[in-house]
N, C-alpha and C positions, 0 to 999 in steps of 0.2 A: 326128579330131574330139574325142576324149576329152582329148588333150593340150591342144588349143586351149581347151576348156572349163576345164581346170585353170588355165591361164595367166590366162584371163579372170576366174575366181573369185578368184585371188590378187590380181590388179590391183584388182578391186572391193573386196576386203577391205582392201587397203592404203588405197585412197581413202576408204572409209568410216571406217577407223580414224583417219586424219588429221583427219577432220571430227568424229568422235564421241568419241574418247578424252579430250579435255580435260575433259569433263563428269564423267568417271568416276575421275579420278586423284587421288592424294595429292600435296600440295604439298611442295616441297623447295627449298633454296637452290640457285641456279644460277649458275655462274661462266662468264664469257667469257674465253677464253685465246687470246692471239695468239702463235703459234709464231715461231721465228727466221726462217722462210721467209715470214712474213706471213699464213699461213693461220689463219683464225679457227675455233676449235672451242668447243663448249659442254659443260660437265660439271657433274655434281652433286658432284664431289669437288674440294676446293681444289687449285690448281695446285702443281707442285713449287716449292720455295723459289726456284730460279733464275729462274723466270718470274713470281714473285708480283707484281712491280711492273707487269706487263703485263696482269694479269687484273682483271676487274671483274664484279660481279654485274649482272644485267640491270636491277635497280633503280637501281644506280649509273649505268649507261649512260643509262637513260631520264631520270634526274634531271639529267644533264649535257648531253645531246644538244640542240643548238640547234634541230634540226628537230622534236624530240619535244615541246618545251615542258614544262609541268609534268606530272609523272606522275599518272595518275588515282588516286583514292582510293576503294577499295571495302573496307569493314570486314569483317574475319573474323567469322563467326557462322553461325547457322542460316539457310540459303538455300533458297528454292524455285526450281528451275531447270526451266523449261518449254522443251523443245526440239522443233522441228519439222524433220525431216530429209526432203528431197525428192530422189528419184533416179528418173530416167526417168518423171517425171510422177506418181509414187506418193509420197504424203506419209505419214510415220510419226512421230506425236507421242509424246514421252516426257516425263513429269514426275517429277522426283526432288527430295526434300527431304533435305538433309544439312548437316553442319557443315563449312564450308570457308572458305578464303581465296581468292577468285576470281582475283586478280592473281597470286598465287604459283603457283596451279595453271596459269594460262596460260603463265607463264614456264617452269615445269617441262616442259610439253609442247613448248614451242619448243626447249628444250635437248635433250630426248629425241629429237625428230624430226630435229634437226640431226645427230645421231649416225648416222642412217640415210639421209643424202643430201639433206636439205632445206636450202635456203639462204634467208636472210631479208634483205629490204631494210630500211633504217631506217624506223621508224614515223613517220608524219606526223600532225600534229594540227591540227584546226580547231575551236576552241571546246572542246566536251566530246566531240568525235568523233575517234577515233584509228583510223588505217588502216594496215594492214601487208600488203605483197605478199611472196609467197614462191614458190619452186618446189621440187619434190621429185622426185628421180630415183632409181628403183629398177630396175636392169637397163636395159632400153631404153625404159622408160616414164618420161616426164617430164610432170608435171601442174603447173599454175599455180594458186595459191591467193590469195584476197583475203579479208582479215578486217577488218571494221569494227566497232569497239567504241564504242557511244554510251552515255556514263555519265550517269545521272540522279541527281545527288547521290552520297552514299557508300553508299547502300543499294539501288540499282537500276541495271540496265544492260540493253542489248540488244546481242547479238553476232551479226552477220550474216557467214556464211562461204560462199564459193563456190569450187568446184574445176572446172577445165576443162583440156582438152588431152589429149595422150597417146593420141588416137584412142578415147577413152572418153566415155560420156555425161556431161553436166554433173551435178554434185551441188551441193546448197545446203542450208544449215541456218540457222535463226534460233533463238537461245537468249535467252529473257527471264529475267533473274535478279532476284529480289526478296528482300531480307534480311528474315527474320521476327523475329530477335532474337538474343540470345546463345546459345551452345551449352550 
């Protein structure tokens, strides 16, 4: 029983971190690298010179991808982030105010989670609404994630995130971001 609880606790921590960590991170440049075998990886380090022609930042990909349309614009600055995290019917609200670049932070976490087994589908766009599906596998646990970003101008957004699968309870969060001004 103790071993089972430990595995459950680790799975819960992984699921919660996938949903919660983007609010807490520092932003960095992210590179998409296509290897000789066609495998796509993401890194915060520039690619080796030999594969430099095959790499792009996520901003470049979003700007050129026909399915993605125009890249959303959210200005760097002082933001109030109000997040409501729901797990097994229990809601846990968190409000944070910090200097951040919301899109760079989202790209950073996509790249970071790609390093631990997460795979992302191309982002789709409908008006000011951007949707992305992904799945993350750690050991024998695979969970599916859906993120929907609804941008309201360059100073406000709502991010809805849902996680399901892997024999674990569903998790969801809603983050409302509001730019307060410059840092």
